[in-house]
C-alpha positions in Angstrom: 17.9 21.5 58.5 17.5 21.4 62.3 20.5 20.5 64.4 21.3 20.8 68.1 24.2 23.2 67.4 23.8 25.0 64.1 25.7 28.1 65.1 28.4 27.7 62.5 25.9 27.9 59.8 24.7 31.4 60.9 24.2 34.3 58.5 26.6 36.3 60.6 29.3 33.7 60.1 28.8 33.7 56.4 28.8 37.5 56.3 32.1 37.5 58.2 33.6 35.0 55.9 32.6 37.0 52.9 34.1 40.2 54.3 37.5 38.7 54.7 37.6 36.6 51.6 39.7 37.5 48.5 38.3 37.9 45.0 35.6 35.3 44.3 36.8 32.2 42.6 35.2 31.0 39.4 32.0 29.1 40.1 32.8 25.5 39.2 29.1 24.6 39.0 28.5 27.4 36.5 31.5 26.2 34.5 29.8 22.9 33.9 27.5 24.7 31.4 30.6 25.6 29.3 31.5 22.0 28.7 31.2 21.0 25.0 28.9 18.3 23.9 30.6 15.5 22.0 31.0 11.7 21.6 31.6 11.2 25.3 28.0 11.7 26.3 25.7 8.9 25.1 22.0 9.5 24.3 22.4 13.2 23.5 21.5 14.6 20.0 24.3 14.0 17.5 23.5 17.4 16.0 24.3 19.0 19.3 28.0 18.2 19.0 30.1 21.4 19.5 27.4 23.2 21.5 28.1 23.9 25.2 25.9 22.2 27.7 24.4 25.5 28.6 23.6 26.2 24.9 21.9 22.9 24.5 19.9 23.4 27.7 18.7 26.8 26.5 17.2 25.1 23.4 14.8 23.3 25.7 14.6 20.3 23.3 12.0 17.6 23.8 13.4 14.2 24.9 11.2 12.4 22.4 11.3 14.7 19.4 14.5 16.7 19.8 17.0 14.3 18.3 18.0 12.3 21.4 19.2 8.8 20.7 18.4 5.6 22.6 19.2 4.4 25.2 18.9 7.6 27.2 18.4 8.0 31.0 16.1 10.8 32.1 15.7 12.4 35.5 12.3 13.9 36.3 12.6 17.6 37.3 9.4 17.5 39.2 10.0 14.3 41.1 13.6 15.4 42.0 12.3 18.6 43.5 9.6 16.7 45.4 12.1 14.3 46.9 14.5 17.1 47.9 11.7 19.0 49.6 10.3 15.9 51.4 13.6 14.9 53.0 14.3 18.5 54.0 11.0 18.6 55.8 11.4 15.1 57.3 14.8 16.0 58.8 13.6 19.3 60.2 10.5 17.7 61.7 12.7 15.2 63.6 15.4 17.5 64.7 18.1 15.9 62.5 21.0 17.4 60.6 21.3 15.9 57.2 24.4 14.9 55.2 23.0 12.9 52.3 25.3 10.3 50.8 26.7 11.7 47.7 28.0 8.4 46.3 24.4 7.8 45.0 24.6 10.5 42.3 28.2 11.9 42.4 26.6 14.9 40.8 27.8 18.3 42.2 24.7 20.0 40.8 22.6 17.7 42.9 24.9 18.3 45.9 24.2 22.0 45.5 20.5 21.4 45.4 20.7 19.3 48.5 22.7 22.0 50.3 20.1 24.6 49.2 17.6 22.3 50.8 19.4 22.7 54.2 21.8 19.8 54.1 24.6 20.1 56.8 27.1 18.6 54.4 27.7 15.7 52.1 28.6 12.1 53.0 31.0 10.3 50.8 32.8 6.9 50.7 36.2 7.1 49.1 39.0 9.7 48.5 38.2 10.3 44.9 34.7 11.4 45.9 36.2 13.8 48.5 38.3 15.4 45.7 35.2 15.9 43.6 33.2 17.4 46.4 36.0 19.8 47.3 36.5 20.8 43.7 32.9 22.0 43.8 33.1 23.8 47.1 31.6 21.4 49.6 32.8 22.6 52.9 31.6 19.8 55.2 32.3 16.2 54.3 31.5 13.0 56.3 33.6 10.1 55.0 31.7 6.9 55.9 34.9 4.8 55.9 38.1 4.5 57.8 40.7 6.4 55.8 44.1 4.8 56.0 45.5 5.7 52.5 48.6 7.9 53.1 48.2 9.8 49.9 44.6 10.5 50.6 45.4 11.6 54.1 48.0 14.0 52.8 45.3 15.4 50.5 42.8 15.9 53.4 45.5 17.5 55.6 46.4 19.9 52.8 42.7 20.8 52.4 42.3 21.4 56.1 45.4 23.5 56.3 44.4 25.6 53.3 40.8 26.2 54.3 39.9 27.0 57.9 36.2 26.7 57.0 36.5 23.1 55.8 35.3 20.4 58.1 36.1 16.7 57.5 35.1 13.7 59.5 35.7 10.0 59.0 35.3 6.7 60.7 37.8 4.8 62.8 37.1 1.2 63.7 40.5 -0.2 64.7 43.7 0.7 66.7 45.7 -0.2 63.6 43.7 2.3 61.6 44.4 5.0 64.1 48.1 4.2 64.0 48.2 4.4 60.2 46.3 7.7 60.1 48.5 9.2 62.8 51.7 8.2 61.0 50.5 9.6 57.6 49.3 12.8 59.1 52.4 13.3 61.2 54.6 12.8 58.1 52.4 15.3 56.2 52.9 17.9 58.9 49.2 18.3 59.4 48.5 21.5 61.4 44.8 20.6 62.1 43.7 17.3 63.6 41.4 15.2 61.6 38.0 14.6 63.3 37.1 11.0 63.6 34.0 9.1 64.8 34.0 5.7 66.3 32.2 3.2 64.0 30.2 0.6 65.9 29.6 -2.4 63.7 26.0 -3.5 63.2 26.8 -7.1 64.2 29.3 -10.0 63.8 28.0 -10.7 60.3 27.9 -7.0 59.3 30.3 -5.0 57.2 32.8 -2.6 58.9 33.0 -1.3 62.4 34.3 -2.3 65.8 32.3 -5.3 67.1 32.2 -4.5 70.8 32.0 -1.4 73.1 35.2 -2.6 74.7 37.0 -2.3 71.4 35.5 1.1 70.9 37.1 2.3 74.2 40.5 0.9 73.1 40.2 2.8 69.9 39.2 5.9 71.7 42.4 5.5 73.9 44.4 5.2 70.7 42.9 8.4 69.3 43.5 10.2 72.6 47.2 9.4 72.1 47.4 10.7 68.6 47.6 14.5 68.4 46.8 14.4 64.7 43.3 13.1 65.4 40.3 14.2 67.5 37.5 12.0 68.6 34.2 13.8 68.0 31.5 11.2 68.2 30.1 7.8 67.2 28.5 6.5 64.0 27.5 3.4 62.1 25.2 2.0 59.4 22.1 0.3 60.6 21.4 -1.1 57.1 24.0 -3.8 57.8 22.1 -5.2 60.8 21.8 -9.0 60.1 18.3 -10.2 59.3 17.1 -6.6 59.8 13.7 -6.0 61.4 12.5 -2.8 63.2 13.3 -4.5 66.5 16.8 -5.5 65.6 17.6 -2.2 64.0 16.2 -0.3 67.0 18.3 -2.4 69.4 21.5 -1.7 67.5 20.7 2.0 67.3 20.2 2.1 71.0 23.7 0.4 71.4 25.1 3.3 69.3 23.5 6.0 71.4 24.4 4.3 74.6 28.0 4.2 73.4 27.8 8.0 72.9 26.5 8.4 76.5 29.2 6.1 77.9 32.0 8.0 76.1 30.6 11.3 77.3 30.4 10.1 80.9 34.0 9.0 80.6 35.0 12.6 79.6 35.9 11.8 76.0 34.0 14.8 74.6 34.7 17.4 77.3 36.6 19.8 75.1 34.3 19.7 72.1 31.8 22.3 70.8 29.5 19.4 69.9 29.3 15.6 69.7 28.3 13.9 66.4 26.0 10.9 66.6 25.4 9.6 63.1 23.5 6.8 61.2 21.0 6.5 58.6 20.8 4.7 55.2 17.7 4.9 53.1 15.9 1.9 54.5 15.6 2.6 58.3 15.8 6.4 58.8 12.5 6.2 60.6 14.1 4.0 63.3 17.1 6.4 63.4 14.8 9.4 64.0 12.9 7.5 66.8 16.0 6.3 68.6 18.0 9.6 68.2 15.0 11.4 69.7 15.5 9.3 72.9 19.2 10.4 73.2 19.6 12.0 76.7 21.3 15.4 77.0 25.1 15.1 77.0 27.7 17.4 78.5 27.9 19.2 75.1 25.4 19.7 72.3 24.7 16.8 70.0 24.7 16.9 66.2 22.3 14.1 65.2 23.4 13.4 61.7 21.3 11.5 59.1 23.1 10.2 56.0 20.5 8.8 53.6 21.3 9.2 49.9 19.1 7.2 47.6 16.1 9.4 48.3 17.4 12.0 45.8 16.0 9.9 42.9 14.4 7.1 44.8 13.7 4.1 42.5 11.1 1.6 41.1 12.6 -1.5 42.8 14.6 -2.0 45.9 13.9 1.3 47.6 10.3 1.4 46.6 9.9 -1.7 48.7 12.1 -0.8 51.7 11.6 2.9 52.1 10.6 3.9 55.6 7.7 6.0 54.2 5.9 2.7 53.6 5.8 2.4 57.4 5.0 6.0 58.1 2.8 7.0 55.1 1.5 10.0 57.0 5.0 11.6 56.6 4.8 11.6 52.8 6.1 9.4 50.0 9.2 9.6 47.7 8.7 9.4 44.0 10.9 7.5 41.5 12.7 10.1 39.4 14.8 8.0 37.0 13.5 6.4 33.8 15.6 4.6 31.1 14.3 4.9 27.6 15.3 2.3 25.0 14.1 1.4 21.6 12.8 -1.9 20.4 15.3 -3.0 17.8 14.2 -6.6 17.2 11.0 -8.7 17.7 11.9 -12.1 16.4 8.7 -13.8 17.7 5.3 -13.0 19.2 6.7 -13.6 22.7 10.2 -12.1 22.4 11.6 -8.7 21.8 14.9 -6.9 22.3 15.6 -3.3 23.2 18.9 -1.5 22.8 19.7 -1.0 26.5 21.7 -3.5 28.6 24.1 -3.7 31.5 26.1 -0.8 30.3 23.0 1.4 30.7 20.8 0.1 33.4 21.1 -0.7 37.1 20.8 -4.5 37.4 22.6 -5.5 40.6 19.4 -5.7 42.7 16.6 -6.1 40.2 16.1 -6.0 36.5 14.5 -2.9 35.0 10.7 -2.7 35.1 8.9 -2.1 31.8 6.5 0.8 32.5 5.4 2.6 29.4 5.5 2.2 25.6 5.7 5.3 23.4 4.8 5.2 19.7 4.0 8.2 17.4 3.9 10.6 20.3 1.3 8.5 22.2 2.3 6.9 25.5 0.5 3.9 27.1 1.1 1.4 29.9 3.5 -1.4 29.0 0.9 -4.1 29.6 2.2 -7.6 29.1 5.8 -6.4 28.7 8.5 -7.8 31.0 12.2 -7.4 31.0 13.7 -10.8 31.7 17.4 -10.3 31.3 20.2 -8.0 30.2 23.2 -8.5 27.9 25.9 -5.9 27.6 23.9 -3.8 25.1 20.5 -5.5 24.8 17.5 -6.0 27.1 15.6 -9.2 26.8 11.9 -8.5 26.8 9.0 -11.1 27.1 5.8 -10.0 25.5 2.4 -11.5 26.5 -0.7 -11.8 24.5 -1.9 -8.4 25.6 1.3 -6.6 24.7 1.4 -4.2 21.8 5.1 -3.8 21.1 6.7 -3.3 17.7 10.1 -2.6 16.3 10.8 1.1 16.7 8.7 1.7 19.8 10.3 3.4 22.8 10.1 1.5 26.0 10.3 3.5 29.3 11.7 1.5 32.2 12.0 2.1 35.9 15.2 1.1 37.6 16.2 -0.4 40.9 19.1 0.9 43.0 19.9 4.5 41.9 23.6 4.1 43.1 24.2 1.8 40.1 22.1 3.8 37.7 23.7 7.2 37.9 27.2 5.7 37.5 26.5 4.6 34.0 25.8 8.1 32.7 28.0 11.1 32.5 25.4 13.6 31.4 21.7 13.0 32.3 18.9 15.1 30.9 16.7 16.8 33.5 13.2 16.4 32.0 9.9 18.1 32.8 6.7 16.1 32.6 6.0 17.2 29.0 9.4 15.9 27.9 11.1 19.3 27.8 14.8 19.0 28.8 15.7 22.0 31.0 19.2 21.0 32.1 21.8 18.3 32.1 23.2 16.7 35.3 26.9 15.9 35.1 28.2 13.0 37.1 31.8 12.3 38.3 32.3 8.6 39.1 
């Protein structure tokens, strides 16, 4: 995707790296196909036990007739591809580099698809996620947190020392954090400094981040005094702006870009090849694009880095309502790609039914699942009059109105809200074409 300084992504650089590299390492993504199907993976056909994932995928079984058990979460192949392509195009159109937040899926196969679609790197939140990404060859990681865990910092230092092509950035939002990072990295004997970006908090009621520009300069001073760290830019998360509106979010984003300008004018970025200015969740990336387009030229090139993550599957709840594409429909529309299938296992009355999917299977932290379709004897119809009203651990409570046609044994297809808490309940997710053919299985690592 477009960036102000994409030189280190050039074909020449890749060719040079390849010519000096040793024997190619085993492809960890390809190795996922060698994993054996067994009791760990819910929803998969019991008669597939002992097959490898690749062998099962090659059978191209049908989700509805191929022996899959309920509940089972399905990821639409067509909608996934649509969403990947749309955000690639959006970032290119607005001159943004893109580091999608990997914590949404924690699926290296999807990371690879995102990188193929031009992503600059992958954003992550905690050290475990960094280990997963590195195990699958991600060479650029943006950690959207201040990293003060000494063991994790030793791990990062070792990765940086071992791999000159690895780039790692993380937040700093306190002098104390800088002190802890410097102490741990010094003790580890780190040979390369860790790149850090100043996190500007989105308000007094927001989550992390320094609250004032004056604090940011104090932190910048602390970083300047630590030879284990290098200040490379500014960042934050506009999704935490209190009582967010377009006007409030835009005002905070302008504070963020103004901070970058002030730091540059103070000579803080003089020796850098580029400055990183980063924001962007999944609810306000249109505002990010608009404000980043206003950023004046700095003394060095600027990498304008967007970090939205939920787009990869989108959803049928929270993000359906808050997506920026609702405000800019001319730029396209994301499509919900996850559907949870459960079976009606009890219908004790005309008004009440129960399905065999609950909190262990469905995202429920923002909204309950949405009943969408009913499937019986190979025929699919709209779930008219069917409403999910609650979740137990392993049951979904379903209210049925007079117009509902729902019987024990029916499959109920449900849309989910908040993909970040849907993916994490499933270790192996069927990738399903529109006719129900399963073409692959997406492995997650939470």
